N, C-alpha and C positions, 0 to 999 in steps of 0.2 A: 645084348646088344644096348636096349635102353638102360639098363642100370649102370653100366658102364660108363656113360654119356652123365648120368647124374650122377655120377662118382667125382668125372672132369670136372661136373659144373662146383659141386660142393668141393674142390680143391683137394680129392684126396680121401677127405674127413670118412666118405661113407664106406668108403676102400677097408678104414681103418676098424671097422666097427667087425666085432666079431660073428653076430646073426648076421648081419649083411642087410641087415632090416633097416629103414630108414624114419625118423619120427615123420609128423603130420609137419612140423613147422620146415625141416629142411626139406619135405619134397613141396610146401608150400615156396619157399624160398628159390629154390631149384624151377619152378614152374613160372615164378615171377621174373626172374632171373632170362628164361629161355624166351618168354614172350616179350621182355626189354630188347634182347638182344635182335631179335626177330623185328619189331620197332623199327630199331635202327638200320636194322639193312636195309628194311622198306624204304627208310628218309633216306640212306645213301644210295639207293636206286632210282627214284625219284630226284633229286636235285643232283644235278651235273656241275660241276665248279670245274671249268675249262681250265689248262693247265696251256702259259701261253707259249708260244712256237719257239724254234730260237734263233731264227731273225728279231722277236721282240728281243731277246736278250744279246743280242748281239747288238742293236741298234741302240741299247740303254748303257751297253760296255762303251761304244761310240760317243754317244755325248757325253759321256760321266770323261772322256779322255778329253774331248775338246771343250768341256768347261774345266777341268785340270789343266791347257796346256792356255788357256786363255789368263787363268788366273797367274799360274806362274809368269806370264807376259808382263801383265799388271805390274805384278811384286819387284818383276826386275827393270820395268822403265823406273819405281817408283823408288825404288835403288840407287839408278842410275843417275837418276834429276836430286837425291838428295845427296848423293855422294858430287856431283859435280857442283851444287848451291855448296855444299860445305869445302870445297876447295878452292872456291869462289872468292869465300868470307875469310878462308887464308890468305888468300894471293891480296883484297885489300884489306888484310888486317897490316902483312907485310909487309906492301908497300906506300902504308899508312896514307892511305886518300881516305877521310874523314868523313867524306859529304855521301861517298856511294856508303862506307860500312854505317853511316848513322842513318840513312832510309834502310837499308837492310834489319838493323835493329828495329825498327818502328812497324817495318813489315811482320817481321816474327812476334812482334806482340800484338799489333791490330788483326792481324788474319786471324789465330788461334779464337780470337774477340767475338769478330765477328763471324765466325763456324759454328761457335757455341749460342750466340744468341739466335742465331740461323734456325739449329736445331731446335732451341726450346723451342721457336715459335712452329715449326714443322710440328713437333712432339705434342705441343697445345692445340694443336689444330686436328691430329690423327685422335686425342682422346674424347676432343667432341664430336 
């Protein structure tokens, strides 16, 4: 039985030998391998890694669904607001109200510039 175990640990090389004897290097490898496996088994027995409960996984799934739902709502609100603004600009263009149209053009230039300047200030504070 002992020789069979050694043969299994060597990957069948000892079983292939005709005379059934193993070299001292093979025996040393088997002994080292066995000691390593026993040591690893001891470590596995000593260190307990708990797996989360099913309730924790359910909570994570519910949280992810809630985040996805809120992101979807935010995206839909942004879509609706941008569509309404686009239709409003189209209406102002068609009805030829130049004051309102020019104010929207000015806002379209100033708002992105203000956003870029504020973002650059926030980024510079983050790096300091």
